[in-house]
C-alpha positions in Angstrom: 51.1 -36.2 148.7 49.5 -33.0 147.6 49.8 -31.6 151.0 53.3 -32.1 151.7 54.5 -31.2 148.1 52.2 -27.9 149.1 54.6 -27.3 152.8 57.9 -28.6 150.6 57.5 -25.8 148.2 56.2 -23.3 150.8 59.4 -24.3 152.8 61.2 -24.2 150.1 60.4 -20.8 148.4 60.7 -19.0 152.2 64.4 -20.4 152.3 64.7 -19.7 148.2 68.2 -18.0 148.7 70.2 -20.7 150.8 68.7 -23.5 148.6 69.7 -21.6 145.3 73.0 -21.8 146.7 72.6 -25.8 147.1 71.0 -25.7 143.8 73.9 -24.0 142.3 76.9 -26.2 144.6 75.3 -29.2 142.9 75.2 -28.0 139.3 78.6 -26.7 139.8 79.5 -30.5 140.9 77.9 -31.8 138.5 79.1 -29.5 135.4 82.9 -30.3 136.9 82.3 -34.5 137.2 80.8 -34.3 133.7 83.2 -31.9 132.1 86.1 -34.4 133.5 84.7 -37.5 132.8 84.0 -36.2 129.3 87.5 -35.3 128.5 88.7 -38.5 130.2 86.9 -40.8 128.0 86.9 -38.6 124.6 90.7 -39.0 125.2 91.4 -42.2 124.8 88.7 -42.5 122.3 90.5 -39.7 120.0 93.6 -41.6 120.9 92.3 -45.2 119.4 90.9 -43.3 116.7 94.1 -42.0 115.2 94.0 -44.9 112.4 91.8 -47.5 111.4 91.0 -50.0 108.5 94.7 -50.9 108.4 95.8 -54.1 109.0 99.3 -53.9 109.1 102.1 -51.1 109.5 105.3 -52.1 107.8 108.9 -50.1 108.9 112.1 -50.8 109.8 113.2 -52.9 112.9 112.6 -51.2 115.9 110.2 -51.0 118.4 106.6 -51.5 117.9 105.6 -47.9 119.8 108.6 -46.3 118.5 107.4 -47.4 114.6 104.1 -46.6 115.9 104.8 -43.0 116.7 106.6 -41.8 113.9 104.5 -43.6 111.7 101.1 -42.3 112.8 101.5 -39.5 115.6 104.8 -37.6 114.0 106.6 -38.3 117.0 110.3 -38.9 116.9 112.4 -40.3 113.8 112.9 -43.3 112.0 116.3 -44.9 113.5 116.8 -46.8 109.7 114.2 -46.8 106.6 112.5 -49.1 104.6 114.2 -49.5 101.0 111.7 -49.2 98.1 112.6 -52.4 96.4 110.9 -54.0 99.8 108.0 -51.4 99.7 107.6 -53.3 95.7 108.2 -56.7 97.4 105.0 -56.1 99.9 102.9 -55.0 97.7 103.6 -58.1 95.3 102.4 -60.3 98.0 99.2 -62.7 97.2 97.7 -61.5 100.7 98.1 -57.8 100.6 95.3 -55.5 98.8 97.4 -52.0 98.9 100.2 -50.6 100.0 100.3 -46.9 101.0 104.3 -45.7 101.5 104.7 -43.1 104.0 108.2 -40.7 103.9 108.8 -38.2 106.8 112.0 -36.0 107.9 110.9 -32.3 106.4 108.4 -29.9 108.2 106.6 -26.7 107.8 106.5 -23.8 110.3 106.7 -26.5 112.9 104.4 -29.3 111.6 105.2 -32.4 110.0 105.5 -33.1 106.2 104.6 -36.1 105.6 105.3 -37.8 101.2 103.2 -40.6 100.1 100.9 -41.5 97.2 97.7 -40.4 96.1 96.5 -44.1 97.6 97.0 -42.4 101.3 93.6 -40.5 100.7 91.7 -43.4 99.5 92.9 -45.9 102.0 93.5 -44.1 104.7 91.0 -44.3 107.8 90.7 -42.8 111.1 87.9 -42.8 114.0 85.3 -45.9 112.9 86.8 -46.7 109.4 85.8 -42.9 108.1 87.7 -41.7 104.9 89.8 -38.8 104.8 87.3 -35.7 103.3 88.5 -32.8 101.4 87.1 -29.1 103.4 88.2 -27.4 100.1 90.3 -27.6 96.7 91.7 -31.8 95.8 94.5 -33.9 96.1 97.4 -33.2 95.0 98.5 -34.1 91.5 101.2 -32.1 90.0 104.9 -32.4 91.3 104.5 -29.4 93.6 101.1 -29.5 94.6 100.5 -30.1 99.0 97.5 -30.9 101.0 97.3 -29.2 104.3 95.8 -30.9 107.3 92.7 -28.5 109.0 94.5 -27.2 111.8 97.4 -25.9 109.5 95.4 -24.2 107.4 93.2 -22.8 110.6 96.3 -21.7 112.5 98.6 -20.2 109.1 95.5 -19.1 107.3 96.0 -21.1 104.4 93.8 -21.0 101.5 94.0 -22.9 98.1 96.5 -21.5 95.7 98.7 -20.2 98.6 103.1 -21.0 97.8 104.6 -22.4 100.9 108.2 -23.6 101.1 109.4 -26.3 103.3 112.2 -27.1 105.4 114.4 -29.8 106.3 114.5 -31.6 109.7 112.2 -31.4 112.2 111.2 -28.5 114.4 109.9 -24.6 114.9 113.4 -23.4 113.4 113.6 -23.4 109.7 117.3 -23.3 109.4 117.4 -25.4 105.8 114.9 -24.1 103.8 113.9 -25.5 100.2 113.2 -22.1 99.4 114.0 -22.8 95.8 111.3 -25.2 95.3 107.9 -23.5 96.7 104.5 -25.7 96.8 101.1 -24.4 95.7 98.2 -25.5 98.8 95.4 -27.5 96.2 93.7 -28.6 98.9 93.0 -28.2 102.8 91.3 -31.7 104.5 88.4 -31.7 106.7 89.0 -32.1 110.2 89.7 -35.2 111.4 90.9 -34.9 115.4 94.0 -36.9 114.4 98.0 -36.1 113.5 96.1 -35.6 110.2 95.2 -32.3 110.9 98.5 -31.3 112.2 100.4 -32.9 109.1 101.3 -31.0 105.2 101.2 -33.7 102.5 103.1 -34.3 99.5 104.1 -36.7 96.8 107.0 -38.9 97.0 108.2 -37.6 94.2 108.4 -34.1 95.5 110.1 -35.3 98.2 112.9 -36.9 95.9 112.7 -33.5 93.5 113.4 -31.1 96.9 116.3 -33.2 98.1 118.7 -33.6 94.8 121.2 -31.3 95.8 121.3 -32.6 99.1 123.3 -36.0 100.6 123.7 -37.4 103.6 121.5 -35.0 105.0 123.1 -31.5 103.9 123.0 -29.6 101.0 126.0 -30.0 98.3 128.1 -26.7 98.1 127.5 -24.3 94.5 125.0 -27.2 93.4 121.4 -25.7 92.0 118.6 -27.5 90.3 115.9 -25.3 89.1 112.3 -26.6 89.7 112.2 -26.5 85.9 114.6 -29.3 85.6 114.0 -31.5 88.3 111.9 -33.8 86.1 114.9 -35.1 84.1 116.0 -36.7 86.8 114.8 -40.0 88.5 112.4 -39.0 91.6 111.8 -42.4 92.2 111.9 -43.0 96.1 115.1 -44.9 97.2 114.0 -45.1 100.9 110.8 -44.7 103.0 110.1 -44.2 106.8 107.1 -47.0 106.7 104.2 -48.2 104.8 100.4 -48.7 105.6 99.8 -52.3 104.4 96.0 -53.0 103.9 95.2 -57.4 103.4 92.4 -59.1 101.4 91.5 -61.2 104.1 92.4 -60.2 107.7 92.7 -63.7 108.6 96.1 -63.7 106.7 97.1 -61.1 109.3 99.8 -62.9 111.3 100.8 -65.3 107.9 102.0 -61.6 106.2 103.1 -60.4 109.4 105.8 -63.3 109.7 106.6 -63.3 105.8 107.7 -59.2 106.9 109.7 -60.8 109.8 111.3 -63.1 107.7 112.0 -60.9 104.7 115.6 -61.5 104.1 116.9 -58.4 101.8 116.5 -56.1 105.2 115.2 -56.6 108.4 112.0 -55.2 108.9 109.0 -55.5 111.0 105.1 -55.4 111.1 102.7 -54.3 113.8 99.1 -54.4 114.6 97.8 -50.6 115.0 94.8 -51.8 117.3 97.8 -53.8 119.6 100.2 -51.4 119.3 97.7 -48.5 120.7 96.7 -50.6 123.2 100.6 -51.2 124.4 101.5 -47.2 123.9 98.3 -46.4 125.9 98.9 -48.5 128.7 102.4 -46.5 129.3 101.5 -43.1 128.3 97.8 -43.6 130.1 98.8 -42.7 133.5 97.0 -39.4 132.6 93.5 -41.5 132.1 93.8 -42.5 135.5 95.0 -39.5 136.7 91.7 -37.6 135.5 89.7 -41.1 136.8 91.0 -39.9 140.4 90.3 -35.9 140.0 86.2 -37.3 138.7 86.6 -39.5 142.2 87.6 -36.4 144.0 85.1 -34.1 142.5 82.3 -36.4 142.8 83.5 -36.5 146.9 84.6 -32.5 147.2 81.1 -31.7 145.7 79.1 -34.3 148.6 81.1 -32.9 151.3 80.3 -29.6 150.4 76.4 -30.4 149.3 76.1 -31.7 153.2 78.0 -28.9 155.0 75.3 -26.7 152.9 72.5 -28.6 153.8 73.7 -28.5 157.5 74.4 -25.3 158.3 71.1 -24.7 157.0 69.7 -26.8 159.5 69.2 -23.6 162.3 66.9 -21.9 160.8 64.7 -24.9 160.0 64.9 -26.2 163.7 61.7 -23.5 164.6 60.0 -25.5 161.3 60.2 -29.0 162.2 59.9 -28.5 165.8 56.5 -27.2 164.7 55.1 -29.7 162.3 56.1 -32.1 165.6 54.1 -29.9 167.8 51.0 -30.9 165.5 51.8 -34.2 165.7 53.8 -34.8 162.4 55.7 -38.2 162.9 59.5 -39.2 162.3 57.9 -40.5 159.0 56.3 -37.4 157.8 59.3 -35.5 158.7 61.2 -37.3 156.7 59.1 -37.6 153.3 58.3 -34.1 153.7 62.7 -33.5 153.5 63.3 -36.1 151.1 60.7 -34.9 148.6 62.2 -31.5 149.0 65.7 -33.0 148.7 64.9 -34.5 145.9 63.4 -31.3 144.1 66.8 -29.2 145.1 68.7 -32.4 143.9 66.9 -33.2 140.7 67.1 -29.6 139.1 70.8 -28.8 140.2 71.7 -32.0 138.3 69.4 -31.1 135.5 71.3 -27.5 135.6 74.6 -29.0 135.8 73.8 -31.7 133.0 72.6 -28.5 130.7 75.5 -26.5 131.8 77.8 -29.2 130.7 76.6 -29.5 127.3 76.6 -25.6 126.7 80.2 -25.9 127.8 81.5 -28.7 125.8 79.1 -27.4 122.6 81.4 -23.8 123.1 84.6 -24.9 124.1 84.5 -28.3 121.4 86.6 -26.0 119.0 88.9 -24.2 120.7 90.0 -27.5 122.5 90.2 -28.8 119.0 92.3 -26.0 117.5 94.9 -26.0 120.9 95.1 -29.3 121.7 93.7 -31.7 119.1 91.2 -32.9 121.5 87.5 -33.9 119.5 84.8 -33.3 122.1 81.3 -34.5 120.7 77.8 -33.3 121.9 76.3 -37.1 122.8 74.0 -38.2 125.1 75.7 -39.0 128.6 77.7 -42.8 128.5 76.6 -45.4 131.0 79.6 -44.5 133.0 78.3 -40.9 133.4 74.8 -42.0 134.0 76.6 -43.5 137.2 78.1 -40.6 138.2 74.7 -38.6 137.8 72.8 -41.7 139.8 75.1 -41.3 142.1 75.2 -37.4 142.8 71.0 -38.0 143.1 71.2 -40.8 145.5 73.5 -38.8 147.5 72.0 -35.4 147.4 69.0 -37.3 148.7 70.4 -38.6 151.4 72.2 -35.7 152.5 68.7 -33.9 152.5 67.5 -36.3 155.1 70.6 -35.6 157.8 68.6 -32.3 159.0 65.6 -34.6 159.6 67.5 -37.4 161.6 68.9 -34.5 163.3 66.1 -32.1 164.3 64.1 -35.4 165.6 66.7 -36.0 167.9 66.4 -32.2 169.4 63.6 -31.6 171.9 60.4 -29.8 171.0 61.7 -26.6 173.5 64.8 -26.5 172.1 63.1 -26.1 169.0 60.6 -23.9 169.7 62.7 -22.0 171.7 66.1 -21.7 169.9 69.0 -20.8 171.6 70.7 -17.6 169.7 
C-alpha cells in the first residue's frame, strides 16, 4: 500500500497541472451544487418561518391564501375589513388567550405600514418560536411613535429619532402623504428574515389619527386637524384587516375555528397558519422544483466534465500504464493505483468546494438578506447535501478507473510506442 501511494503521488505530481484543473473542476462542481441546494432548502425554511406561535389568523371571509398573503406577507389587500366589535368578541372567547389586531393599507417609501397594539411585540413569533428583538430603541408607546424593521432601517438609513411621514395606500408613489402628522422612529427591530423586516409598525390609534380628515379613501377638502388636537377625538379603530390569535389550549383550535366560521354579526374565517403556508407553497413552490432540477443538472454536467477531463488525460498516461504492465503489474494493481489517485484528487476537490461554499455563504449572506430577504445560515451540511457530496465522491472515484480499463485494453506496443 505504501508503494502504491508513493507511485500515485509521483504520478500525480508529474501531471500536477492537469490534475489541478481536475481538482478545480470538482471543487467548482461541489460549490455550485451545494450553493444551489442550500438556497433551495433555505428558501423553503424562510417561507415556512414567516410566522410561528400563532394558532389562528382571523379575517373577513375570503380565500385562505389571500388572507395569509396580506396579513403575514403584506402582499395584496383585503376585500373587506373586520369590525372592531368582532375583535373584542373574539378576545372574550373562553378558549382564546390573546388577540393581536392588524391594520394595513398605508405605506412608507414602498414599505408596508402595519398598525397594531404593543402586544404584537410580545406575542408575535417567527422561525422556531423566536420572539422579536429590538436592535435599537424600544417599542412604540406614544401616539406618533414608529418602529421600523431591519431592512427598512438599513435601506433608508434610519436611526432612532428620525422623523418620517406615511403615505395613503401602497406602492412607491407617495401621492397622498400624511405630511402634517409626522412620526418619530423610536425603535429598530433586529433582522428576522421575514416580512417584519420590511414593515413600519405604528399603533392602531395612530392609524385612526392620520385618517381623521379622510372619508372613503380620500381627504376631505378644507379639513385639517393639527397633530396636537387629534387626541380630542375617539381614536378607537372601527375596523382592522385581520387578527392573530393565540389559544389557551391548542386542542381547542378547531372549536374556535368553527365558532369564527359561524359568527353571526359578520362573515369571518379563521385559518391555521401552518396549513395555509403548505397550501400556498404548493402553488408557488414551482421555484423549489426548478432549483431541485437545477441541482440535478449541475451534478450531471459536473460529472460529465469530470469524466471528460479524466479521459482527455488518458493519452499522456498510456506510456506510464503500459510500462507498469510491462514490469508485471496486473489489472488489479493498475486499478488500485488509479483508484487511490482518483480518491485523493476527488476528495481534495470536494473538500475545496465545501470550503468555498462555506465562504460564499458567509460572504454573500448579508447581501442576499439585504437585497432579497433570503437568510442563509452557515451550518453543517444537511443529510441531503451529504448525499450529494457522497455521490460526487463515488462518481469521481469511478471516473478515475476509466483510464485504467481503457489502457488495459490497449496493446503494450501501443502504450510503449504511442502514435503521434
